[in-house]
Steps between C-alpha positions, in 0.01 A plus 500: 500500500478873421687455173797315652579129502770364734700179482754404768759232429824417683605854585361658181187716498343543157270801472278494192302803393168332431254707303554323169175628352652852525856397408575541871424871498562642846200616702484616862423158647796339322736776614393476863533122497848532348600738777359266766713214365816708451477661844504156664813379321762679716356302794494168311830311538357196319463685170843547346415582136193660340376443144257755352295404193162550337225251421369463148629669183707777656695617801318830559326751274542790744259691719132415454371852446163377373445243775625724781339475841129553429409438863700809601368739239244651736766570766764682298536673165657352190824698538541389861421140411750493214769667711454242773510213251821623337664573837414156634632343181824686558508362853497148355803595288683623809414192706621264224835676527505511880405146603805291591416213263624509139204539263493333158245614241361237261384700198284423199265694276434867579708668770347847486466820701514431873591141413832623355586669829414189700703279266803731512477517880575128511863394539506261203269455201434193285297555182352279232497613133144636525608766752442861398605790722264788424577853625209690342472800731598795280276369221209522744573846636663363815852522641725196479578561866264235635529293818878529510566449128701821458730385784531134401540521123807731485676286760441185298572620145672838548352848462529525120322172428242576768424831331466332162259239634294749698491789249416275205255283695683196372389140511781259583481135404680236705811500281542879517433499874768236546750699290439805720549299820137523611458123481723242666413228249254421222349154526273293276145621445281417798799397714555828686355381831693171490820689415442747783438217745819325385688824564333523841620147579852606407480792743367273776839328502672830588554651843174662621696766690725559201210543258286728716789723605631516143157619384504760777845625401426508127188708567693728735770555237245672275447780752815546708705814421833328453732199518608547862141493631439177309821344630393582858166326442671200341745472790220471757316236300816300427622506860165368628525206257795367701265441795266274299512122493440510126839663437679205659280261302568681175875498549504136613288393203731684262807327642323162491378568144135435583183711485447705818202430727402848617263531798461879518671505838 
């Protein structure tokens, strides 16, 4: 289905990039389908966690410059077509950050180019030992500022490490990525999707309001000018929680030493 395969299960939506013959290289149809799916999620109360993965031997090999959008070549020039493709890929990055559901990336094989930005835009990342983060841009004559990468990478690993990775066009294996904090956990080879789904199941047991508002506040903290602005945002979110039925359930379950049964109410 336009390079995307969807699987819905008990509150978890798994989005698989599905162009395995191209190592899930991103073309225009895949990007637009991704945006269609992501734009629906803020209006989907039944989906509480999202898993993002890739079919076949890798997560994503980056933008499909060769494949492109041949059907559009007669309507716009190459520069315009490439600009649009990169801009729309960046929009996917932004939407992965903005949707209320936590997003878990299940990584294996190549995670390259635009695929790095999409993986880093996820909230948590599980990787198997075959995972290779590839940031090749400066070796190709491009900037390593690609689809949000120059914003995401320094915030995840710090500015000095981000500069080292970007300037030297480094490849990071799963162990190095984990040591830098890019990866939540390294699982057995071929088990990245199962590990991500197990992590999704763990999050399903948490408060839906608590998770979505925590994601919102963590994202906001990256841009607000200071502590007091963040405290004001936190106060509004926390006060509203006291009007939810799930808060009473969570507190009662804690006192009764049992798992809570949250209803998102």
